[in-house]
C-alpha positions in Angstrom: 0.0 0.0 0.0 1.3 3.5 -0.9 2.0 6.1 1.7 -0.4 9.0 1.5 0.8 12.0 -0.6 2.3 14.7 1.6 2.4 18.3 0.4 6.1 19.2 0.3 5.2 22.6 2.0 4.1 20.6 5.1 7.5 18.9 5.4 10.3 20.3 7.6 12.9 22.0 5.4 15.5 19.2 5.6 12.9 16.6 4.7 11.6 18.7 1.8 15.1 19.1 0.4 15.7 15.3 0.8 12.4 14.5 -1.0 13.2 16.9 -3.9 16.6 15.4 -4.2 15.2 11.9 -4.4 12.7 12.9 -7.1 15.5 14.4 -9.2 17.8 11.4 -8.7 15.0 9.0 -9.7 14.4 11.1 -12.9 18.1 11.3 -13.7 18.5 7.5 -13.2 16.0 6.9 -15.9 17.6 9.2 -18.5 19.5 12.5 -18.6 17.3 15.5 -18.1 17.4 19.2 -18.8 17.4 21.6 -15.9 13.9 22.8 -17.0 12.6 19.2 -17.1 13.6 18.8 -13.4 12.3 22.2 -12.5 8.9 21.3 -14.0 8.8 17.9 -12.3 9.4 19.5 -8.9 6.8 22.2 -9.6 4.2 19.5 -10.5 5.0 17.8 -7.2 4.4 21.0 -5.3 7.9 22.1 -4.3 8.5 25.7 -3.7 10.8 27.8 -6.0 13.5 28.3 -3.3 13.9 24.5 -2.7 13.8 23.8 -6.4 16.3 26.4 -7.4 18.7 25.6 -4.6 18.7 21.9 -5.5 19.1 22.6 -9.2 22.0 24.8 -8.5 23.7 22.1 -6.4 23.0 19.5 -9.1 24.6 21.8 -11.7 27.6 22.4 -9.5 28.0 18.7 -9.0 27.9 18.1 -12.8 24.7 16.0 -12.6 22.7 18.4 -14.9 24.3 20.2 -17.8 22.1 21.6 -20.4 24.8 21.7 -23.1 25.8 18.1 -22.5 22.1 17.1 -22.4 21.5 18.9 -25.7 24.5 17.2 -27.4 23.4 13.8 -26.2 19.8 14.5 -27.3 20.8 15.6 -30.8 23.0 12.5 -31.4 20.3 10.1 -30.1 17.3 11.7 -31.9 19.1 12.2 -35.2 20.4 8.6 -35.2 17.3 6.8 -33.9 14.4 9.0 -35.1 16.1 10.6 -38.2 15.2 14.1 -37.1 16.8 17.0 -39.0 18.5 20.0 -37.3 15.3 22.2 -37.4 13.3 19.5 -35.6 16.1 18.9 -33.1 16.3 22.6 -32.2 12.5 22.8 -31.8 12.5 19.7 -29.5 15.3 21.1 -27.3 13.6 24.4 -26.9 10.4 22.6 -25.8 12.6 20.8 -23.2 13.6 24.2 -21.9 17.1 24.4 -23.5 18.3 27.9 -24.3 18.0 28.6 -28.1 21.7 29.3 -28.5 22.6 26.0 -26.8 20.1 24.1 -28.9 21.4 25.6 -32.2 25.0 24.8 -31.2 24.1 21.2 -30.3 22.2 20.7 -33.6 25.2 22.0 -35.6 26.8 18.6 -34.7 24.7 17.2 -37.4 26.3 18.6 -40.6 24.6 19.0 -43.9 26.1 15.7 -45.2 25.0 13.7 -42.2 21.5 15.2 -42.5 21.3 14.4 -46.2 22.5 10.8 -45.6 19.9 10.3 -42.9 17.2 11.7 -45.2 18.2 9.2 -47.9 18.0 6.3 -45.5 14.5 7.4 -44.4 13.3 7.8 -48.0 14.7 4.3 -49.0 13.0 2.7 -46.0 9.7 4.4 -46.8 9.9 3.6 -50.5 9.9 -0.1 -49.7 6.4 0.2 -48.2 4.8 2.5 -50.8 3.6 -0.3 -53.0 2.3 0.5 -56.5 1.6 4.2 -56.3 2.1 6.7 -59.0 5.2 9.0 -58.9 3.3 12.1 -57.7 1.7 10.2 -54.8 5.1 8.7 -53.9 6.7 12.2 -54.0 3.9 13.7 -51.9 4.1 10.9 -49.3 7.9 11.0 -49.1 7.9 14.8 -48.8 5.5 14.4 -45.9 7.8 11.9 -44.1 10.8 14.3 -44.4 8.8 17.4 -43.5 7.5 15.8 -40.3 11.1 15.1 -39.4 12.1 18.7 -40.0 14.0 18.4 -43.3 14.2 21.6 -45.4 12.1 21.4 -48.5 15.0 21.9 -50.9 16.9 19.1 -49.4 13.9 16.8 -49.3 13.1 17.4 -53.0 16.7 16.7 -54.1 16.9 13.5 -52.0 13.5 12.2 -53.2 14.2 12.9 -56.8 17.6 11.2 -56.6 16.3 8.2 -54.7 13.3 7.8 -57.0 15.6 7.9 -60.0 17.9 5.3 -58.4 14.9 3.2 -57.4 13.5 3.4 -61.0 16.9 2.3 -62.5 17.0 -0.7 -60.2 13.4 -1.6 -61.0 14.2 -1.3 -64.8 17.1 -3.7 -64.3 15.0 -6.2 -62.5 12.3 -6.0 -65.3 14.9 -6.5 -68.0 13.9 -9.7 -70.0 17.6 -10.3 -70.7 18.0 -11.2 -67.1 15.5 -14.1 -67.3 
């Protein structure tokens, strides 16, 4: 049976700090967090601003929260695993409370070449599941995929055009009667 919820304001100061610290450590054990994510979590749990800011300052001094390191890790992970482009990565980081300059700097880790390569991988993967659709429908769907991932329209068009051309050339080779 769970212990009844206690309003942090009703706790003695030492207990309140200890409880806030436990909450932050539990969150950080699951995955790295931005300072703002921890701040919002403590606010939702009812902790006062003084307790929250004092604890966040101590966690920062101890090196347990670092928004720049968090942003770099987030960029690497989300670009590799989700295929997000720089624009989308910056927007996500800002939603997580990361300063705009830090977010942009972290997203610059993904250079134009890496961004284009990841876009090509996404297009190739999606093309396999398109089935027998006409070229315009394929282009529209592929543009949608890349747009939702934050890729610039010019890059998206170039990648899609190249990949469709490559896909068409491969399909023509497979359909060549001389190969039968």
